[in-house]
N, C-alpha and C positions, 0 to 999 in steps of 0.2 A: 534636683532639689537635694540640699544637704538635710540629713536627718540627725537631729539633736537627741541624745538619750540621757534621760535621768531615772534611775531607779528608785522608786518609792514604794516600798512594802509590796503591794499587789498590783501595781500598775506601772506603766513607763510613760514618759512624755517625749513626744516627738512632733516635729513640724508636720502639717497637713493642710491641704487647702479646702477640704470639705468633708462632711460626714462619710464614714466608709466603715464597712462591716467585713471582717476577714474570718472565714471558717474553714477549719482543717477537719476533714471528715475521715475519721478513721474506723477501722474495723470493729474495735471494742468501744471507743469513745469519740466524741467530737470536742474539739475546743475552738472557742471564738474569742475575738478581739475586736473591740469597738474603738473607733478613732473619731472624735468630736472636738472641734476647736483646739486642736493640737494635743489633746489628750488621749493616750491609749491606754484602755484598761480591759481585763478579762471580762467575759460575759458569763456569770455563774448560772448553774442550772436553777430554773425556776423551782420553788419548793424547797430544794435540799441545799442550796448555796454551794454546791461542789464546783469546783473549777471545770470538771469534765461533764459532757453530757453523754451518758452510755448511749451507744448506737443500737437503740432498741425502738421499735414501733409495733403498736398493737391497736386494732380496731376496738373501739368501745362504744357500741351503740351507733349514734350519729356522729360520734367525734372520735378522737385518737387519744390513745395513752402513748407518751414518748419518753425516753431516758429513763431515769430510775423507776418510775411507775410502771413502765411496761417491762423493765427487767425483772421486777418483783413477781409479776404474774406470768413470767415466760416458763416457769416450772410446770404450769398446767396448760398454757397455750403459747406455742412457739412464736405466734405472731408473724410479721413481716421482717425480711431481712433487707436493711437500708441499702446494703451492697450488693444486692442481687442483679443490679443493672437496670431495674425497673424505676422510672423516676418517680412514679407514684408511690413507691415504698419509702423513698427518701424525703419526699416533699413535706409530709407532716413534721419530720424531725426539723428541717430547714426552716418551716414556718414558725415553729415555736422558739427556735433560736433568733429568728429576726424580730420576732414579736417582742421577746425579752430584751433584746438589744435596743429596740425602739422606745421601750418603756424606760429604760435606763437613761437613754439619751435625751428623753423628752420630745422626741420628734414624733409627730402626729402620723400614726399608721407605720411607723419604722421606716420613714422614707430616708433613703441613703442615696449619695451621688454615685456611689459604686459598692457592689459586693463581689468580692474575690474569693474564690474557693480552691482548695487543694485537696486532692485524694490520690490514693496509689492504685487502686484497683479498679476505678471507674473511668469511662471515657468522658471527655469533656462535654459532648453533647448531652449525656446523661445528667451531668451535674447541672448544666445551665438549665435544662428542662425542669429541674426539680426546684428552682428558684421561684418563690411566690412572684406572681406577676405584679409590677409596679414600675415606676418611672425609672428606677435604677437598672443600668445594664450590668449583667453578671458576667465576670471573666474568670478563667481558669488559669492557675499557676502551677507548674511542676513542683511536687512536694519536696524535691531535693534543691531546687533553686530557692524556695521559701526558706528551707533551713539554713541555707547559706546566707541569706539576708537577716537572720535573726539579729536584731540590734544589740542583744546582750553578748554577742560574740565579737572579738576584735576583727578589724577588716583584714581579709586575707586575698591573695590574687587567685590562686586555685585551691579549691577546697574539695577534700574527699568526704562525703557524707555517708554515714552509716545509720540508715533509717531502720530501726528494729521495732516493729509493732507486731501485728498479725503475720504480716510478711518481713522479709529481711532484704533490703535493697542497698546496694552500694554504687554510689554515684560520683563521678568526678565533675565538678562544676567551676566554670569560670566565665565572668562577665554575663551571667544569667543565661548561660548556655550549657547543656549537659554534653560533655566530651566523651564520657564512657559510662556505662551502666552494666551491671550484672546482678543477679538475685542468688541469695544463698539459702533458698528453700522457704519454709513456712514461718521462719522467724520466731517470734514469740508463741505463735500457735504450735510450733515444732517442739518447744520447750514444755508446753503444757501436754502435747501428746506424749512426749517421752516420760513426762512426770506421772500421767495417767497409768502408764504400763508399769511404772514402778510402784504405784499405790496399789494396783490390782495384784502385783506379784507379792507385795508385802501384806496385803489383807485378802487372801483367797476365802476367808469365811465370811467377812463383812463388807468387803467392796466388790469383789467379783459378782456376787449375786445381782447387784444393781444393774449391771450391763444387759441383763436379760429382761428388764421391765421397761416400759414406756418412759422416756425422760430420765432414765437411770444414768445413761452416759453423760447427758448434760449436768446432772447432779455431781458426777465424778469430776467432769472438766470444770465446774465452778469450784470445787473443792481444791483442785490442782491450782486454779487461778489465785485463790485466796492465799495458798502457801506460797506462791511466787511473789505476790504483793507483800505478804506479811514478812517475808525474808528480806525485803528491801530495807527495812528498818531494824531488823533484829539478826542475830547470829543463829537463833534457834526458835522455832515456832512449834506449838502444840495446838492441834485443831481437831475437831469432830466432824466426820463425814455424815453422820446421822446421830440423833440423839442416844440411840441404842449402841452405836458403834464405839470401840474403845478409843482412847486418846491416840492421836497419831503425832508423833514427833519427827521434825525434819530439820537439818542443819544447812547452811550454806554450802558446807563441804559436800554434803549429799547431793545438793542441786548442781554443784559444779562438775561432779561425777555423772550426773545424769546429762548435762549439757555438753559434756566433751565432743559427741559426734558432731554437734552443730558448729564447734569451732573449726573443724576441717572443712565443712562447706563454706562457712564465712571466709576462710583463708583463700579458697579457690575463687569466690566471687571477687575478693580484693584484687588478686592477681589479674583476673579477667578484665575488671574495670580499668586497671591502670595500663593494661597492654592495649586496650582500645583507645584510651585517651592519648597514649603516647608521651606522657608527661608525668612529672612528679608532683605531688600536692604540696602546697604550702602549710596546710593545716588539715587536721583530722577532726571531724565533729560527729558525735553520737548523740542520736535524737531518737524519738519514738517512745511509746509508753513502755517497752520493755527496757529501755535505758535505765528506767528507775532501779532496776534490779542491779545490786552490786556484782552479782555473778555474771551477768551479761556485760557490764562495763568493764569487769577485769578480763573477760574472754575477749573482748574487742581490743582492749589494750595489749594484752600479751600477743595476738595476732599481729596488730600493727607493729610492734616491736620487733617480732621475727621477720618482717618484711622491710625493717629499717625505715618505717614511716614515723612521722612526729606523733607523740603522744596525744591520744584522743582528748578532745575538750568536750566537757559535759557541763551545760549551764545548771543553774539551780532548779529549773523547771524544764527538762528536756522534752517532756510530753507536749509543751506549748510552743517549741521552737518553730515549727512550720506555721502556726497561727501568727505569731509575732512577726515573722518574717514576710508573711502575706500582708500584714498590716502596713509593714514599712514600704512594701511594693505599692499598695493602694495610695499610700500618702504621696507617692511620686507620680500619680496618673498624669499630672499636668505636664510633666517632662517628656512623656512618651507620644510624640507627635510623628506623623508620616507625611512629609511634604509631597505634594503632586509632583508626578513625573512630566516634565515638559515634553510635549509632543514635537518631535523632530519637524523642521520646516519641510514644505512640501510633501507632507505625509496626509494621507486621506483614508478614512476608514471606508469599507465597502460592505453594503448590504444588499440583499437580494429579496425582492417581494415574491415569495413562493406562492403559486396558485393554491387556494384553500386555506390560506393564512400562514402556514408552517410546513416543513419537511425536515427530513433527518439527513445530515451530511453523511454520504457514504464513501467518498473518496477525494482526496487532493490529487489533482492532475499536475501541479506545479508546486515544487518545493519553496521553503523559505530561502530567499536570496536569489531565486530565479528572476531573469529579465523577461517580462512578457509584453507583447504588442497589444494594441487596442483591439478589442473584440477577441482576444485569446482565451481559450477554455482553461480554466484553473481547477474545477471541482465539478463534482456530480452530487445531486440531492434527490432523495426519494420523497414523493408527495405522499399525502394520506391516502390517496387512491392506489398507491404502489408504483406509479410510473417514475421514471428517472428523467431528470432534467439535467442539462449541461450549464453550468455557470461560468459566464464570461465576465471580463473586466472592462470598465468603460473607457479607460486610457491606458496608454503606455506606461510602464514603470518597473519597479522591482517589487516583487511579493515579500512581505517581511511579517516577522511577528509583531503583535499577537494574532494568532489565527484560531478559529474554532476547532477543536478536536473532532476527529471521525466519530459520529454518533451523536453530535450535538444538534440541538434544534436551530433550524435556519428559518428567521422570519424577517419581515421587511424592516422592523424597528431595532433589530439586533445585529450590529456590525460584525460580520464573520471573518473578515480579512483586513489587512492594511497593506496599502499600496504607496510606495514610495515614487513620486512622480520626479521627472527630470526638472531641474530648477529653471525657471523661465530667464531670458537673457535680462540682465539687469542694466539700467542706465549707469554711465560713469557720473561721479559727482566732481564737479569742478572745484579745485581746493586753492588755487592760487593762479593769478595772471599778472605778468610782469612786462615792462617795456625797457629795453637797454639800449645805451648809447653805442656799445661795443658788444662783440660776441662774448657770451658769458663763458667762464672758465670753469672747468670741472676739477676740483681738488678732492681726491679720494671719492667719497660718495656725497660731496657738498659742492652745488653749483654756485658760482659767485658772479655778480655782475654789478654795473654801475648804470645810474641815471642822474644826470646833473652831478650834485654833490652827494648824492646819497649812494651808500653800496649796500647790498643784500646779499643773504646766502639762503639758500633752500636745501635742506638734507633730504636727499632722496630716500634715505632708509627710514626716517620718522615722519617725514612731511612737514617739519618745522620750519617756518619761515621767519628770518631774522633780518631786521632793518637796522643799518648803522649810518648815522649822520656825524661825520667828525665835527668837533668843536674847533671851528676855524675863525680867525679874525678878519680874514678877507676871502674873497671869492677864489677858489683855485684856478690856475691857467689850464691845468690838464689833470686828468685822473687816469690811473691804470690799476686793473685788478688781476691778481695771478694767484698761485698757490706758492706758500712759502716752503722752506727747506723741510719743515716736519709735516707738510701736507695740508696746513691750515690755510685758509683764503686770506690773503693780505690786500690791502688797499693802498697805493702809492699816490699822493697829490702833489702837484707843483703850485707853490705860492709865490707871490711877488718877491723879487729879490733872489729868484732862483733857489728858493729853499724848498727841498723835498722831504716829505714826511712819510713814513710807512707805518700803517696801523694794522693791528690784529683785528679783523672785523668782528669776530665772535667776542673777543674780550674787551674791545674797544680802547685798547691802549696803544701808545706810540712804540714801536719797535726800533726804528732807526730815524735819524736826523742828518741829512746831509745838505750842505749849501755850496753851490758853485756860483760865485758871483759874476763869472765871465760867461756863464752858459747862456743859452737861449731857450725857447720853450719847447725843444724836442728832448725827450728823455725816454728811456725804456727801463724795465725791470726784469731782472733774472731771478725769480723766486727760488728754484731749486738750489741755484749757486750762491744766492744771497748777495747779488751784485746790482749796482745802478750804473747806468752809462748816460752821460750828458754830452752835449755838444756845443761848439760855438763857431761862428764863422767870421773870418778874417777877410776883408774885401781886397781885391787885387791892386797893386801899386801902379800909378800913371807914368812911371819912370819911363823915358825913352819914347813917350807917346804911345806905348801900346797898352791895351787893356787885357789884363789876365783873368782867369776864372776865379782866383782867390783860393783860400786854404780853410778846410773845415778840421778842427780839431775834436777828437772824441775822447772822453776820459771815463775810465772804468773805475768806480768807487767800491770798496769793501764796507757792506752796510753793517758789519759786526763791529768794526773800528771806526768807520767814518773817514777812512783816509783813502787817497787815490792808489789804485794797483797799477795802472799803466796809462800811457797817453799815445794816441796814434793821430798823424796828421795825413790827409788826403786832399787830393785837388780834384773836386767834384765836377762834373759836367754841368750840373745845375746848382745854383746858390743854396737852394733848400733841399734837404734830404726827402725823398719820396715816403720812405719808411724806415724806422730805426728800431732794431730789436735783436734779440739773440736767437740762434738757431732753435727752432721749435723741437720740442720732444715729440715722440710717437704718440698718436691720439689715444686718448683714455677710454674712449667708447666706440662701439661700432655704430655707424649711422645709416640710416635708410634714406636715401634721396627720392622723393616723389616729384617726378617732372611734371606730372599733371596738374600740380597745384601752382598758385601763382607764388613766385619767390622760391626760395630754397627752404626745405623743411627736414628737421633732424628728429627722430624719435628714439626715445630711450626709456628703459624700464627701471625701477628701483630695485635693489638687490632681492627683495623679498617679494617682487612681482605685484605689489599692492598698489603701486604708483606709476602712472604713465606721464612722461614728460614730452611735450612737444614744442620744438623751437622753430621759429620761422623767422626768415630775414626777407624784409620787404621795405620799401621806401626808406632805405639807408638806416633802418632801425632793427632790433632784434625783439622778437615778441616770444615771450615764454608762457606756456600754459600747463599747469600740473593738474592731473585727474586723478581720482582715487577709484580704482576699479572695484 
């Protein structure tokens, strides 16, 4: 599905087939994108209207505080960590985001066709388990793949994604697959840790004592985070750690000096990801919450330049790149189909009814691809009582995949192996039946023959049958079929007035026209030599009262020019010739004579072995039958 992008203030427009919700679960904050009726828009936090939902969850009586409300109370109660790996810690946050998206969309109960999530530090099972129960199926998309699909980025073949949030991950992505990946440490969190150490060193009297009291370290970490985010839009910032603490000034140059050690780890991660992917990227993209910091962006830019990589691209809202890409992925759900795998012919699944209902497969006695006889032992299974049983196959065949792995549960309703059976003998299909006046002629892989005034050809390679009836004004006195000089089947007919026409059977056109007014009904055709022979008989003279045998004259004609080549006179023993023709060429195919059948039978196969030709001579006729094997 083609996605059409139009940027309008705070949302984008793209094609979609149904309502969908995309959520990017981050360590510091979550972003969500709603797609309804082709409109894609950010889902702001309820109450504050902020684009990002802080990743904070706090129990509040019978309910929950999430987002900013939970973050404000975190100074006295740490609450739950949504990224702890416990689905119950993440579920309240996703429920709040889903409810707000449903309210904005007007959908009753927040019903979506699809909910797609991305996360960097949580397994897919945890994310899916945290999604509120409903008719929508939840799916998980790799965060780097989602960033590469961001509609605000120009299309690229291979993309190197630097996702810097709480962690820093470098991934090489192409066609929705991750080719290489490496981590560069704690990413944004590492910057905060380095900054906390700098703050404590700069304020031993007002900052260091806080580390000894409960929640004091969290206070300093929040102070460091405010400095990092404040420097995203200013060259210098002045903040107060506490109302009694002195003002603390910090510049971008100071932050760059603090972040220098992180640059070395980032360069190592870039090299590792590129080496694993074994390819060079077409583009480099910087995404994640820390990408908002000019210091981080400049650090990534200088590292990429040192490695000879393209200049990193940063969208206007890099913290939402994964969410936007996930929404684009959700919009193309209808295109992601998996066709069923056709079961090979003569393949049969095999199951065993184990006493007690089920058992555990302990060993395969035959491997995939092994031929087994009927009743052969192929595996062993342990029943619930602990006894071992040997499993046998009902028929002979070849054991193939899929097979149940060792340790799998074997039950009567669960196929555990696949058996490829020997294909049964198949009947041949009759595809052509012909009757000929003369023995058919083989021209290359084409058989040609005549029946009355009709000529036909049968292509042994393709099985194509072609009939040809020449347009004649009078019935022919005789017909002959043979192979021409180029191997094509030709038909020669003799018309009244001793006119001889030679046709290309396949094309249906006249190739030669020869007339011998003095000839009789006997003629022969030399296809390879492209010659025609005619004859005429002169009766003996009664001179001196004796009767002679007469003289027969044979004329050989050049069919290319229509002129006679030579004339020969003989005195035959009988007035009419018994047979007239040229010397036969060697036979074109090997014939098998079956003396046990009535008449003479010739058997031949097509070059591909797909068709069998049976030619029988009986009752002065030739019978041709073609069978498809």
